[in-house]
PyMOL Python script that loads the backbone (N, CA, C, O; Angstrom):
from pymol import cmd

cmd.read_pdbstr("""\
ATOM      1  N   UNK A   1       4.769  -4.276   6.031  1.00  0.00           N
ATOM      2  CA  UNK A   1       4.444  -5.480   5.318  1.00  0.00           C
ATOM      3  C   UNK A   1       3.147  -6.096   5.873  1.00  0.00           C
ATOM      4  O   UNK A   1       2.305  -6.589   5.123  1.00  0.00           O
ATOM      5  N   UNK A   2       3.017  -6.051   7.201  1.00  0.00           N
ATOM      6  CA  UNK A   2       1.801  -6.581   7.819  1.00  0.00           C
ATOM      7  C   UNK A   2       0.575  -5.797   7.373  1.00  0.00           C
ATOM      8  O   UNK A   2      -0.461  -6.386   7.065  1.00  0.00           O
ATOM      9  N   UNK A   3       0.686  -4.476   7.336  1.00  0.00           N
ATOM     10  CA  UNK A   3      -0.463  -3.662   6.911  1.00  0.00           C
ATOM     11  C   UNK A   3      -0.841  -3.945   5.460  1.00  0.00           C
ATOM     12  O   UNK A   3      -2.023  -3.978   5.117  1.00  0.00           O
ATOM     13  N   UNK A   4       0.158  -4.148   4.615  1.00  0.00           N
ATOM     14  CA  UNK A   4      -0.120  -4.474   3.214  1.00  0.00           C
ATOM     15  C   UNK A   4      -0.863  -5.795   3.123  1.00  0.00           C
ATOM     16  O   UNK A   4      -1.853  -5.909   2.401  1.00  0.00           O
ATOM     17  N   UNK A   5      -0.388  -6.787   3.852  1.00  0.00           N
ATOM     18  CA  UNK A   5      -1.056  -8.091   3.848  1.00  0.00           C
ATOM     19  C   UNK A   5      -2.472  -7.971   4.399  1.00  0.00           C
ATOM     20  O   UNK A   5      -3.401  -8.552   3.838  1.00  0.00           O
ATOM     21  N   UNK A   6      -2.652  -7.220   5.494  1.00  0.00           N
ATOM     22  CA  UNK A   6      -3.973  -7.072   6.113  1.00  0.00           C
ATOM     23  C   UNK A   6      -4.957  -6.402   5.153  1.00  0.00           C
ATOM     24  O   UNK A   6      -6.100  -6.840   5.026  1.00  0.00           O
ATOM     25  N   UNK A   7      -4.517  -5.357   4.488  1.00  0.00           N
ATOM     26  CA  UNK A   7      -5.386  -4.668   3.521  1.00  0.00           C
ATOM     27  C   UNK A   7      -5.726  -5.596   2.364  1.00  0.00           C
ATOM     28  O   UNK A   7      -6.867  -5.617   1.902  1.00  0.00           O
ATOM     29  N   UNK A   8      -4.746  -6.366   1.892  1.00  0.00           N
ATOM     30  CA  UNK A   8      -5.004  -7.324   0.821  1.00  0.00           C
ATOM     31  C   UNK A   8      -6.015  -8.363   1.270  1.00  0.00           C
ATOM     32  O   UNK A   8      -6.951  -8.676   0.533  1.00  0.00           O
ATOM     33  N   UNK A   9      -5.842  -8.888   2.440  1.00  0.00           N
ATOM     34  CA  UNK A   9      -6.723  -9.947   2.946  1.00  0.00           C
ATOM     35  C   UNK A   9      -8.155  -9.442   3.086  1.00  0.00           C
ATOM     36  O   UNK A   9      -9.098 -10.089   2.631  1.00  0.00           O
ATOM     37  N   UNK A  10      -8.308  -8.292   3.713  1.00  0.00           N
ATOM     38  CA  UNK A  10      -9.652  -7.744   3.929  1.00  0.00           C
ATOM     39  C   UNK A  10     -10.325  -7.399   2.597  1.00  0.00           C
ATOM     40  O   UNK A  10     -11.475  -7.772   2.365  1.00  0.00           O
ATOM     41  N   UNK A  11      -9.612  -6.692   1.734  1.00  0.00           N
ATOM     42  CA  UNK A  11     -10.240  -6.262   0.482  1.00  0.00           C
ATOM     43  C   UNK A  11     -10.478  -7.425  -0.476  1.00  0.00           C
ATOM     44  O   UNK A  11     -11.443  -7.394  -1.240  1.00  0.00           O
ATOM     45  N   UNK A  12      -9.629  -8.446  -0.455  1.00  0.00           N
ATOM     46  CA  UNK A  12      -9.854  -9.579  -1.356  1.00  0.00           C
ATOM     47  C   UNK A  12     -10.986 -10.468  -0.875  1.00  0.00           C
ATOM     48  O   UNK A  12     -11.583 -11.183  -1.680  1.00  0.00           O
ATOM     49  N   UNK A  13     -11.299 -10.446   0.406  1.00  0.00           N
ATOM     50  CA  UNK A  13     -12.433 -11.218   0.921  1.00  0.00           C
ATOM     51  C   UNK A  13     -13.760 -10.567   0.560  1.00  0.00           C
ATOM     52  O   UNK A  13     -14.812 -11.202   0.633  1.00  0.00           O
ATOM     53  N   UNK A  14     -13.706  -9.313   0.175  1.00  0.00           N
ATOM     54  CA  UNK A  14     -14.917  -8.587  -0.210  1.00  0.00           C
ATOM     55  C   UNK A  14     -15.061  -8.618  -1.726  1.00  0.00           C
ATOM     56  O   UNK A  14     -15.301  -7.582  -2.348  1.00  0.00           O
ATOM     57  N   UNK A  15     -14.916  -9.790  -2.322  1.00  0.00           N
ATOM     58  CA  UNK A  15     -14.922  -9.918  -3.779  1.00  0.00           C
ATOM     59  C   UNK A  15     -16.250  -9.492  -4.409  1.00  0.00           C
ATOM     60  O   UNK A  15     -16.284  -9.134  -5.586  1.00  0.00           O
ATOM     61  N   UNK A  16     -17.319  -9.527  -3.659  1.00  0.00           N
ATOM     62  CA  UNK A  16     -18.589  -9.065  -4.218  1.00  0.00           C
ATOM     63  C   UNK A  16     -18.591  -7.551  -4.381  1.00  0.00           C
ATOM     64  O   UNK A  16     -19.338  -7.007  -5.194  1.00  0.00           O
ATOM     65  N   UNK A  17     -17.753  -6.879  -3.604  1.00  0.00           N
ATOM     66  CA  UNK A  17     -17.692  -5.427  -3.672  1.00  0.00           C
ATOM     67  C   UNK A  17     -16.582  -4.923  -4.586  1.00  0.00           C
ATOM     68  O   UNK A  17     -16.736  -3.900  -5.252  1.00  0.00           O
ATOM     69  N   UNK A  18     -15.447  -5.653  -4.616  1.00  0.00           N
ATOM     70  CA  UNK A  18     -14.277  -5.170  -5.342  1.00  0.00           C
ATOM     71  C   UNK A  18     -13.813  -6.171  -6.386  1.00  0.00           C
ATOM     72  O   UNK A  18     -13.776  -7.376  -6.138  1.00  0.00           O
ATOM     73  N   UNK A  19     -13.463  -5.661  -7.549  1.00  0.00           N
ATOM     74  CA  UNK A  19     -12.826  -6.480  -8.573  1.00  0.00           C
ATOM     75  C   UNK A  19     -11.353  -6.622  -8.224  1.00  0.00           C
ATOM     76  O   UNK A  19     -10.855  -5.866  -7.390  1.00  0.00           O
ATOM     77  N   UNK A  20     -10.635  -7.568  -8.833  1.00  0.00           N
ATOM     78  CA  UNK A  20      -9.205  -7.720  -8.541  1.00  0.00           C
ATOM     79  C   UNK A  20      -8.395  -6.439  -8.787  1.00  0.00           C
ATOM     80  O   UNK A  20      -7.461  -6.140  -8.044  1.00  0.00           O
ATOM     81  N   UNK A  21      -8.754  -5.696  -9.823  1.00  0.00           N
ATOM     82  CA  UNK A  21      -8.064  -4.436 -10.096  1.00  0.00           C
ATOM     83  C   UNK A  21      -8.254  -3.447  -8.948  1.00  0.00           C
ATOM     84  O   UNK A  21      -7.338  -2.706  -8.593  1.00  0.00           O
ATOM     85  N   UNK A  22      -9.456  -3.449  -8.375  1.00  0.00           N
ATOM     86  CA  UNK A  22      -9.748  -2.566  -7.251  1.00  0.00           C
ATOM     87  C   UNK A  22      -8.933  -2.962  -6.027  1.00  0.00           C
ATOM     88  O   UNK A  22      -8.420  -2.102  -5.311  1.00  0.00           O
ATOM     89  N   UNK A  23      -8.817  -4.255  -5.791  1.00  0.00           N
ATOM     90  CA  UNK A  23      -8.056  -4.739  -4.627  1.00  0.00           C
ATOM     91  C   UNK A  23      -6.613  -4.271  -4.719  1.00  0.00           C
ATOM     92  O   UNK A  23      -6.044  -3.830  -3.720  1.00  0.00           O
ATOM     93  N   UNK A  24      -6.018  -4.356  -5.885  1.00  0.00           N
ATOM     94  CA  UNK A  24      -4.629  -3.927  -6.048  1.00  0.00           C
ATOM     95  C   UNK A  24      -4.500  -2.423  -5.832  1.00  0.00           C
ATOM     96  O   UNK A  24      -3.546  -1.970  -5.200  1.00  0.00           O
ATOM     97  N   UNK A  25      -5.439  -1.654  -6.343  1.00  0.00           N
ATOM     98  CA  UNK A  25      -5.418  -0.205  -6.115  1.00  0.00           C
ATOM     99  C   UNK A  25      -5.573   0.111  -4.632  1.00  0.00           C
ATOM    100  O   UNK A  25      -4.914   1.015  -4.118  1.00  0.00           O
ATOM    101  N   UNK A  26      -6.432  -0.620  -3.949  1.00  0.00           N
ATOM    102  CA  UNK A  26      -6.637  -0.418  -2.512  1.00  0.00           C
ATOM    103  C   UNK A  26      -5.357  -0.705  -1.749  1.00  0.00           C
ATOM    104  O   UNK A  26      -4.998   0.037  -0.836  1.00  0.00           O
ATOM    105  N   UNK A  27      -4.663  -1.780  -2.117  1.00  0.00           N
ATOM    106  CA  UNK A  27      -3.421  -2.146  -1.428  1.00  0.00           C
ATOM    107  C   UNK A  27      -2.412  -1.008  -1.493  1.00  0.00           C
ATOM    108  O   UNK A  27      -1.845  -0.613  -0.474  1.00  0.00           O
ATOM    109  N   UNK A  28      -2.192  -0.487  -2.687  1.00  0.00           N
ATOM    110  CA  UNK A  28      -1.165   0.538  -2.836  1.00  0.00           C
ATOM    111  C   UNK A  28      -1.601   1.897  -2.299  1.00  0.00           C
ATOM    112  O   UNK A  28      -0.765   2.650  -1.798  1.00  0.00           O
ATOM    113  N   UNK A  29      -2.869   2.226  -2.388  1.00  0.00           N
ATOM    114  CA  UNK A  29      -3.335   3.531  -1.909  1.00  0.00           C
ATOM    115  C   UNK A  29      -3.528   3.565  -0.398  1.00  0.00           C
ATOM    116  O   UNK A  29      -3.286   4.590   0.239  1.00  0.00           O
ATOM    117  N   UNK A  30      -3.954   2.472   0.162  1.00  0.00           N
ATOM    118  CA  UNK A  30      -4.292   2.442   1.583  1.00  0.00           C
ATOM    119  C   UNK A  30      -3.059   2.470   2.476  1.00  0.00           C
ATOM    120  O   UNK A  30      -3.077   3.080   3.546  1.00  0.00           O
ATOM    121  N   UNK A  31      -2.000   1.818   2.046  1.00  0.00           N
ATOM    122  CA  UNK A  31      -0.826   1.718   2.911  1.00  0.00           C
ATOM    123  C   UNK A  31       0.251   2.731   2.578  1.00  0.00           C
ATOM    124  O   UNK A  31       1.292   2.752   3.235  1.00  0.00           O
ATOM    125  N   UNK A  32       0.034   3.566   1.584  1.00  0.00           N
ATOM    126  CA  UNK A  32       1.071   4.496   1.146  1.00  0.00           C
ATOM    127  C   UNK A  32       1.158   5.704   2.069  1.00  0.00           C
ATOM    128  O   UNK A  32       0.158   6.359   2.366  1.00  0.00           O
ATOM    129  N   UNK A  33       2.350   5.973   2.502  1.00  0.00           N
ATOM    130  CA  UNK A  33       2.622   7.181   3.290  1.00  0.00           C
ATOM    131  C   UNK A  33       3.577   8.043   2.483  1.00  0.00           C
ATOM    132  O   UNK A  33       4.585   7.552   1.975  1.00  0.00           O
ATOM    133  N   UNK A  34       3.268   9.300   2.366  1.00  0.00           N
ATOM    134  CA  UNK A  34       4.015  10.177   1.492  1.00  0.00           C
ATOM    135  C   UNK A  34       4.894  11.142   2.272  1.00  0.00           C
ATOM    136  O   UNK A  34       4.537  11.594   3.361  1.00  0.00           O
ATOM    137  N   UNK A  35       6.033  11.444   1.701  1.00  0.00           N
ATOM    138  CA  UNK A  35       6.911  12.445   2.297  1.00  0.00           C
ATOM    139  C   UNK A  35       6.313  13.839   2.172  1.00  0.00           C
ATOM    140  O   UNK A  35       6.580  14.707   3.004  1.00  0.00           O
ATOM    141  N   UNK A  36       5.508  14.060   1.139  1.00  0.00           N
ATOM    142  CA  UNK A  36       4.949  15.392   0.920  1.00  0.00           C
ATOM    143  C   UNK A  36       3.945  15.776   1.997  1.00  0.00           C
ATOM    144  O   UNK A  36       3.724  16.963   2.236  1.00  0.00           O
ATOM    145  N   UNK A  37       3.338  14.803   2.644  1.00  0.00           N
ATOM    146  CA  UNK A  37       2.434  15.109   3.758  1.00  0.00           C
ATOM    147  C   UNK A  37       3.126  14.937   5.107  1.00  0.00           C
ATOM    148  O   UNK A  37       2.869  15.692   6.045  1.00  0.00           O
ATOM    149  N   UNK A  38       4.000  13.943   5.199  1.00  0.00           N
ATOM    150  CA  UNK A  38       4.621  13.624   6.478  1.00  0.00           C
ATOM    151  C   UNK A  38       5.590  14.673   6.983  1.00  0.00           C
ATOM    152  O   UNK A  38       5.553  15.035   8.159  1.00  0.00           O
ATOM    153  N   UNK A  39       6.453  15.163   6.117  1.00  0.00           N
ATOM    154  CA  UNK A  39       7.462  16.145   6.531  1.00  0.00           C
ATOM    155  C   UNK A  39       6.805  17.453   6.994  1.00  0.00           C
ATOM    156  O   UNK A  39       7.183  17.963   8.049  1.00  0.00           O
ATOM    157  N   UNK A  40       5.843  18.019   6.256  1.00  0.00           N
ATOM    158  CA  UNK A  40       5.196  19.238   6.773  1.00  0.00           C
ATOM    159  C   UNK A  40       4.480  19.021   8.115  1.00  0.00           C
ATOM    160  O   UNK A  40       4.483  19.904   8.973  1.00  0.00           O
ATOM    161  N   UNK A  41       3.868  17.845   8.290  1.00  0.00           N
ATOM    162  CA  UNK A  41       3.221  17.584   9.589  1.00  0.00           C
ATOM    163  C   UNK A  41       4.241  17.521  10.707  1.00  0.00           C
ATOM    164  O   UNK A  41       4.005  18.041  11.797  1.00  0.00           O
ATOM    165  N   UNK A  42       5.367  16.890  10.446  1.00  0.00           N
ATOM    166  CA  UNK A  42       6.419  16.840  11.458  1.00  0.00           C
ATOM    167  C   UNK A  42       6.957  18.237  11.769  1.00  0.00           C
ATOM    168  O   UNK A  42       7.236  18.556  12.925  1.00  0.00           O
ATOM    169  N   UNK A  43       7.101  19.057  10.747  1.00  0.00           N
ATOM    170  CA  UNK A  43       7.581  20.427  10.979  1.00  0.00           C
ATOM    171  C   UNK A  43       6.594  21.240  11.818  1.00  0.00           C
ATOM    172  O   UNK A  43       6.997  22.053  12.650  1.00  0.00           O
ATOM    173  N   UNK A  44       5.312  21.014  11.592  1.00  0.00           N
ATOM    174  CA  UNK A  44       4.303  21.728  12.373  1.00  0.00           C
ATOM    175  C   UNK A  44       4.309  21.240  13.826  1.00  0.00           C
ATOM    176  O   UNK A  44       4.286  22.044  14.759  1.00  0.00           O
ATOM    177  N   UNK A  45       4.340  19.927  14.005  1.00  0.00           N
ATOM    178  CA  UNK A  45       4.278  19.369  15.349  1.00  0.00           C
ATOM    179  C   UNK A  45       5.560  19.576  16.138  1.00  0.00           C
ATOM    180  O   UNK A  45       5.513  19.841  17.340  1.00  0.00           O
ATOM    181  N   UNK A  46       6.712  19.458  15.473  1.00  0.00           N
ATOM    182  CA  UNK A  46       7.998  19.518  16.171  1.00  0.00           C
ATOM    183  C   UNK A  46       8.882  20.605  15.591  1.00  0.00           C
ATOM    184  O   UNK A  46      10.089  20.410  15.450  1.00  0.00           O
ATOM    185  N   UNK A  47       8.303  21.742  15.254  1.00  0.00           N
ATOM    186  CA  UNK A  47       9.042  22.817  14.607  1.00  0.00           C
ATOM    187  C   UNK A  47      10.225  23.338  15.394  1.00  0.00           C
ATOM    188  O   UNK A  47      11.278  23.586  14.808  1.00  0.00           O
ATOM    189  N   UNK A  48      10.097  23.510  16.671  1.00  0.00           N
ATOM    190  CA  UNK A  48      11.181  24.050  17.476  1.00  0.00           C
ATOM    191  C   UNK A  48      12.078  22.988  18.091  1.00  0.00           C
ATOM    192  O   UNK A  48      13.005  23.311  18.834  1.00  0.00           O
ATOM    193  N   UNK A  49      11.816  21.752  17.794  1.00  0.00           N
ATOM    194  CA  UNK A  49      12.564  20.646  18.389  1.00  0.00           C
ATOM    195  C   UNK A  49      13.892  20.466  17.658  1.00  0.00           C
ATOM    196  O   UNK A  49      13.924  20.434  16.428  1.00  0.00           O
ATOM    197  N   UNK A  50      14.983  20.349  18.406  1.00  0.00           N
ATOM    198  CA  UNK A  50      16.325  20.266  17.827  1.00  0.00           C
ATOM    199  C   UNK A  50      16.563  18.951  17.082  1.00  0.00           C
ATOM    200  O   UNK A  50      17.409  18.891  16.191  1.00  0.00           O
ATOM    201  N   UNK A  51      15.837  17.918  17.435  1.00  0.00           N
ATOM    202  CA  UNK A  51      16.071  16.601  16.840  1.00  0.00           C
ATOM    203  C   UNK A  51      15.006  16.246  15.798  1.00  0.00           C
ATOM    204  O   UNK A  51      14.577  15.095  15.712  1.00  0.00           O
ATOM    205  N   UNK A  52      14.584  17.227  15.014  1.00  0.00           N
ATOM    206  CA  UNK A  52      13.576  16.987  13.974  1.00  0.00           C
ATOM    207  C   UNK A  52      14.072  15.975  12.945  1.00  0.00           C
ATOM    208  O   UNK A  52      13.295  15.154  12.456  1.00  0.00           O
ATOM    209  N   UNK A  53      15.345  16.029  12.618  1.00  0.00           N
ATOM    210  CA  UNK A  53      15.875  15.079  11.625  1.00  0.00           C
ATOM    211  C   UNK A  53      15.816  13.644  12.144  1.00  0.00           C
ATOM    212  O   UNK A  53      15.586  12.717  11.368  1.00  0.00           O
ATOM    213  N   UNK A  54      16.017  13.453  13.426  1.00  0.00           N
ATOM    214  CA  UNK A  54      15.937  12.116  14.013  1.00  0.00           C
ATOM    215  C   UNK A  54      14.493  11.617  14.016  1.00  0.00           C
ATOM    216  O   UNK A  54      14.242  10.437  13.771  1.00  0.00           O
ATOM    217  N   UNK A  55      13.564  12.494  14.286  1.00  0.00           N
ATOM    218  CA  UNK A  55      12.152  12.122  14.299  1.00  0.00           C
ATOM    219  C   UNK A  55      11.665  11.778  12.890  1.00  0.00           C
ATOM    220  O   UNK A  55      10.830  10.889  12.727  1.00  0.00           O
ATOM    221  N   UNK A  56      12.175  12.468  11.881  1.00  0.00           N
ATOM    222  CA  UNK A  56      11.718  12.230  10.511  1.00  0.00           C
ATOM    223  C   UNK A  56      12.383  11.021   9.857  1.00  0.00           C
ATOM    224  O   UNK A  56      11.973  10.628   8.765  1.00  0.00           O
ATOM    225  N   UNK A  57      13.377  10.428  10.472  1.00  0.00           N
ATOM    226  CA  UNK A  57      14.087   9.284   9.901  1.00  0.00           C
ATOM    227  C   UNK A  57      13.175   8.099   9.572  1.00  0.00           C
ATOM    228  O   UNK A  57      13.296   7.548   8.477  1.00  0.00           O
ATOM    229  N   UNK A  58      12.268   7.678  10.464  1.00  0.00           N
ATOM    230  CA  UNK A  58      11.384   6.558  10.087  1.00  0.00           C
ATOM    231  C   UNK A  58      10.553   6.836   8.833  1.00  0.00           C
ATOM    232  O   UNK A  58      10.354   5.941   8.012  1.00  0.00           O
ATOM    233  N   UNK A  59      10.074   8.051   8.685  1.00  0.00           N
ATOM    234  CA  UNK A  59       9.309   8.403   7.490  1.00  0.00           C
ATOM    235  C   UNK A  59      10.191   8.366   6.247  1.00  0.00           C
ATOM    236  O   UNK A  59       9.755   7.926   5.183  1.00  0.00           O
ATOM    237  N   UNK A  60      11.418   8.824   6.381  1.00  0.00           N
ATOM    238  CA  UNK A  60      12.345   8.827   5.249  1.00  0.00           C
ATOM    239  C   UNK A  60      12.741   7.409   4.843  1.00  0.00           C
ATOM    240  O   UNK A  60      13.014   7.165   3.668  1.00  0.00           O
ATOM    241  N   UNK A  61      12.778   6.484   5.774  1.00  0.00           N
ATOM    242  CA  UNK A  61      13.110   5.093   5.472  1.00  0.00           C
ATOM    243  C   UNK A  61      11.876   4.347   4.952  1.00  0.00           C
ATOM    244  O   UNK A  61      11.994   3.492   4.074  1.00  0.00           O
ATOM    245  N   UNK A  62      10.713   4.664   5.481  1.00  0.00           N
ATOM    246  CA  UNK A  62       9.479   3.966   5.119  1.00  0.00           C
ATOM    247  C   UNK A  62       9.119   4.162   3.651  1.00  0.00           C
ATOM    248  O   UNK A  62       8.678   3.220   2.993  1.00  0.00           O
ATOM    249  N   UNK A  63       9.300   5.358   3.138  1.00  0.00           N
ATOM    250  CA  UNK A  63       8.904   5.667   1.763  1.00  0.00           C
ATOM    251  C   UNK A  63       9.679   4.823   0.738  1.00  0.00           C
ATOM    252  O   UNK A  63       9.041   4.186  -0.100  1.00  0.00           O
ATOM    253  N   UNK A  64      11.016   4.786   0.762  1.00  0.00           N
ATOM    254  CA  UNK A  64      11.715   3.925  -0.201  1.00  0.00           C
ATOM    255  C   UNK A  64      11.424   2.438   0.012  1.00  0.00           C
ATOM    256  O   UNK A  64      11.429   1.657  -0.939  1.00  0.00           O
ATOM    257  N   UNK A  65      11.173   2.055   1.257  1.00  0.00           N
ATOM    258  CA  UNK A  65      10.817   0.660   1.529  1.00  0.00           C
ATOM    259  C   UNK A  65       9.515   0.298   0.839  1.00  0.00           C
ATOM    260  O   UNK A  65       9.379  -0.806   0.311  1.00  0.00           O
ATOM    261  N   UNK A  66       8.559   1.210   0.837  1.00  0.00           N
ATOM    262  CA  UNK A  66       7.292   0.986   0.137  1.00  0.00           C
ATOM    263  C   UNK A  66       7.518   0.811  -1.360  1.00  0.00           C
ATOM    264  O   UNK A  66       6.895  -0.047  -1.985  1.00  0.00           O
ATOM    265  N   UNK A  67       8.386   1.601  -1.926  1.00  0.00           N
ATOM    266  CA  UNK A  67       8.654   1.514  -3.362  1.00  0.00           C
ATOM    267  C   UNK A  67       9.289   0.165  -3.695  1.00  0.00           C
ATOM    268  O   UNK A  67       8.892  -0.483  -4.664  1.00  0.00           O
ATOM    269  N   UNK A  68      10.261  -0.257  -2.907  1.00  0.00           N
ATOM    270  CA  UNK A  68      10.915  -1.550  -3.138  1.00  0.00           C
ATOM    271  C   UNK A  68       9.924  -2.691  -2.962  1.00  0.00           C
ATOM    272  O   UNK A  68       9.867  -3.593  -3.797  1.00  0.00           O
ATOM    273  N   UNK A  69       9.145  -2.663  -1.888  1.00  0.00           N
ATOM    274  CA  UNK A  69       8.179  -3.728  -1.641  1.00  0.00           C
ATOM    275  C   UNK A  69       7.110  -3.770  -2.741  1.00  0.00           C
ATOM    276  O   UNK A  69       6.695  -4.850  -3.163  1.00  0.00           O
ATOM    277  N   UNK A  70       6.674  -2.617  -3.193  1.00  0.00           N
ATOM    278  CA  UNK A  70       5.707  -2.570  -4.283  1.00  0.00           C
ATOM    279  C   UNK A  70       6.262  -3.179  -5.554  1.00  0.00           C
ATOM    280  O   UNK A  70       5.560  -3.893  -6.271  1.00  0.00           O
ATOM    281  N   UNK A  71       7.522  -2.895  -5.830  1.00  0.00           N
ATOM    282  CA  UNK A  71       8.167  -3.483  -6.999  1.00  0.00           C
ATOM    283  C   UNK A  71       8.272  -4.994  -6.904  1.00  0.00           C
ATOM    284  O   UNK A  71       8.136  -5.695  -7.907  1.00  0.00           O
ATOM    285  N   UNK A  72       8.515  -5.498  -5.697  1.00  0.00           N
ATOM    286  CA  UNK A  72       8.605  -6.939  -5.503  1.00  0.00           C
ATOM    287  C   UNK A  72       7.241  -7.624  -5.586  1.00  0.00           C
ATOM    288  O   UNK A  72       7.151  -8.789  -5.973  1.00  0.00           O
ATOM    289  N   UNK A  73       6.195  -6.908  -5.227  1.00  0.00           N
ATOM    290  CA  UNK A  73       4.853  -7.480  -5.221  1.00  0.00           C
ATOM    291  C   UNK A  73       4.168  -7.477  -6.589  1.00  0.00           C
ATOM    292  O   UNK A  73       3.173  -8.177  -6.781  1.00  0.00           O
ATOM    293  N   UNK A  74       4.678  -6.713  -7.520  1.00  0.00           N
ATOM    294  CA  UNK A  74       3.993  -6.540  -8.811  1.00  0.00           C
ATOM    295  C   UNK A  74       3.745  -7.869  -9.514  1.00  0.00           C
ATOM    296  O   UNK A  74       2.624  -8.126  -9.953  1.00  0.00           O
ATOM    297  N   UNK A  75       4.755  -8.710  -9.631  1.00  0.00           N
ATOM    298  CA  UNK A  75       4.591  -9.979 -10.354  1.00  0.00           C
ATOM    299  C   UNK A  75       3.573 -10.880  -9.656  1.00  0.00           C
ATOM    300  O   UNK A  75       2.734 -11.497 -10.312  1.00  0.00           O
ATOM    301  N   UNK A  76       3.646 -10.954  -8.341  1.00  0.00           N
ATOM    302  CA  UNK A  76       2.698 -11.776  -7.583  1.00  0.00           C
ATOM    303  C   UNK A  76       1.270 -11.257  -7.754  1.00  0.00           C
ATOM    304  O   UNK A  76       0.347 -12.033  -8.001  1.00  0.00           O
ATOM    305  N   UNK A  77       1.097  -9.953  -7.622  1.00  0.00           N
ATOM    306  CA  UNK A  77      -0.246  -9.372  -7.734  1.00  0.00           C
ATOM    307  C   UNK A  77      -0.790  -9.498  -9.159  1.00  0.00           C
ATOM    308  O   UNK A  77      -1.994  -9.673  -9.350  1.00  0.00           O
ATOM    309  N   UNK A  78       0.078  -9.412 -10.141  1.00  0.00           N
ATOM    310  CA  UNK A  78      -0.368  -9.591 -11.521  1.00  0.00           C
ATOM    311  C   UNK A  78      -0.869 -11.017 -11.738  1.00  0.00           C
ATOM    312  O   UNK A  78      -1.929 -11.220 -12.330  1.00  0.00           O
ATOM    313  N   UNK A  79      -0.111 -12.003 -11.259  1.00  0.00           N
ATOM    314  CA  UNK A  79      -0.557 -13.397 -11.376  1.00  0.00           C
ATOM    315  C   UNK A  79      -1.871 -13.621 -10.638  1.00  0.00           C
ATOM    316  O   UNK A  79      -2.762 -14.308 -11.137  1.00  0.00           O
ATOM    317  N   UNK A  80      -1.986 -13.040  -9.447  1.00  0.00           N
ATOM    318  CA  UNK A  80      -3.208 -13.188  -8.650  1.00  0.00           C
ATOM    319  C   UNK A  80      -4.394 -12.572  -9.389  1.00  0.00           C
ATOM    320  O   UNK A  80      -5.472 -13.164  -9.449  1.00  0.00           O
ATOM    321  N   UNK A  81      -4.192 -11.385  -9.948  1.00  0.00           N
ATOM    322  CA  UNK A  81      -5.277 -10.703 -10.650  1.00  0.00           C
ATOM    323  C   UNK A  81      -5.721 -11.493 -11.877  1.00  0.00           C
ATOM    324  O   UNK A  81      -6.920 -11.633 -12.116  1.00  0.00           O
ATOM    325  N   UNK A  82      -4.784 -12.006 -12.648  1.00  0.00           N
ATOM    326  CA  UNK A  82      -5.132 -12.777 -13.844  1.00  0.00           C
ATOM    327  C   UNK A  82      -5.883 -14.043 -13.470  1.00  0.00           C
ATOM    328  O   UNK A  82      -6.856 -14.400 -14.135  1.00  0.00           O
ATOM    329  N   UNK A  83      -5.446 -14.734 -12.410  1.00  0.00           N
ATOM    330  CA  UNK A  83      -6.148 -15.954 -11.999  1.00  0.00           C
ATOM    331  C   UNK A  83      -7.559 -15.639 -11.500  1.00  0.00           C
ATOM    332  O   UNK A  83      -8.485 -16.408 -11.758  1.00  0.00           O
ATOM    333  N   UNK A  84      -7.738 -14.532 -10.796  1.00  0.00           N
ATOM    334  CA  UNK A  84      -9.078 -14.134 -10.340  1.00  0.00           C
ATOM    335  C   UNK A  84      -9.976 -13.761 -11.509  1.00  0.00           C
ATOM    336  O   UNK A  84     -11.162 -14.090 -11.522  1.00  0.00           O
ATOM    337  N   UNK A  85      -9.413 -13.081 -12.475  1.00  0.00           N
ATOM    338  CA  UNK A  85     -10.208 -12.703 -13.636  1.00  0.00           C
ATOM    339  C   UNK A  85     -10.639 -13.933 -14.418  1.00  0.00           C
ATOM    340  O   UNK A  85     -11.773 -14.002 -14.892  1.00  0.00           O
ATOM    341  N   UNK A  86      -9.745 -14.905 -14.557  1.00  0.00           N
ATOM    342  CA  UNK A  86     -10.095 -16.145 -15.263  1.00  0.00           C
ATOM    343  C   UNK A  86     -11.168 -16.913 -14.514  1.00  0.00           C
ATOM    344  O   UNK A  86     -12.101 -17.428 -15.130  1.00  0.00           O
ATOM    345  N   UNK A  87     -11.050 -17.000 -13.184  1.00  0.00           N
ATOM    346  CA  UNK A  87     -12.061 -17.742 -12.422  1.00  0.00           C
ATOM    347  C   UNK A  87     -13.405 -17.019 -12.457  1.00  0.00           C
ATOM    348  O   UNK A  87     -14.454 -17.663 -12.472  1.00  0.00           O
ATOM    349  N   UNK A  88     -13.379 -15.707 -12.470  1.00  0.00           N
ATOM    350  CA  UNK A  88     -14.626 -14.934 -12.560  1.00  0.00           C
ATOM    351  C   UNK A  88     -15.269 -15.126 -13.928  1.00  0.00           C
ATOM    352  O   UNK A  88     -16.493 -15.208 -14.032  1.00  0.00           O
ATOM    353  N   UNK A  89     -14.444 -15.198 -14.989  1.00  0.00           N
ATOM    354  CA  UNK A  89     -14.961 -15.420 -16.343  1.00  0.00           C
ATOM    355  C   UNK A  89     -15.586 -16.797 -16.453  1.00  0.00           C
ATOM    356  O   UNK A  89     -16.628 -16.947 -17.091  1.00  0.00           O
ATOM    357  N   UNK A  90     -14.974 -17.811 -15.843  1.00  0.00           N
ATOM    358  CA  UNK A  90     -15.514 -19.163 -15.869  1.00  0.00           C
ATOM    359  C   UNK A  90     -16.847 -19.243 -15.135  1.00  0.00           C
ATOM    360  O   UNK A  90     -17.749 -19.966 -15.556  1.00  0.00           O
ATOM    361  N   UNK A  91     -16.971 -18.496 -14.031  1.00  0.00           N
ATOM    362  CA  UNK A  91     -18.224 -18.502 -13.275  1.00  0.00           C
ATOM    363  C   UNK A  91     -19.340 -17.844 -14.059  1.00  0.00           C
ATOM    364  O   UNK A  91     -20.492 -18.268 -13.973  1.00  0.00           O
ATOM    365  N   UNK A  92     -19.012 -16.807 -14.827  1.00  0.00           N
ATOM    366  CA  UNK A  92     -20.028 -16.096 -15.603  1.00  0.00           C
ATOM    367  C   UNK A  92     -20.467 -16.891 -16.825  1.00  0.00           C
ATOM    368  O   UNK A  92     -21.583 -16.715 -17.313  1.00  0.00           O
ATOM    369  N   UNK A  93     -19.593 -17.767 -17.323  1.00  0.00           N
ATOM    370  CA  UNK A  93     -19.914 -18.528 -18.554  1.00  0.00           C
ATOM    371  C   UNK A  93     -20.837 -19.688 -18.305  1.00  0.00           C
ATOM    372  O   UNK A  93     -21.188 -20.409 -19.240  1.00  0.00           O
TER     373      UNK A  93
END
""", "prot")
cmd.dss("prot")
cmd.show_as("cartoon", "prot")
cmd.util.cbc("prot")
cmd.orient("prot")
């Protein structure tokens, strides 16, 4: 959650570089960790280790947590994006 907030804060402060749509894409892409990359890396690093399932547990929990948190953030981010777009339109007019 902290990393998501940090990425949002940094990317939204760079409004001259990123549009609101870009900030939202950055939030979800920057903090996303995938099982498709994580599990093979764990197998390579800890292939002969008997407790591989215990080591992979944080990754297995993190992925669904990201999905739930993303679902909870959608309404907030949509409102934020619409308000930024309106304020940007007013500045251009």
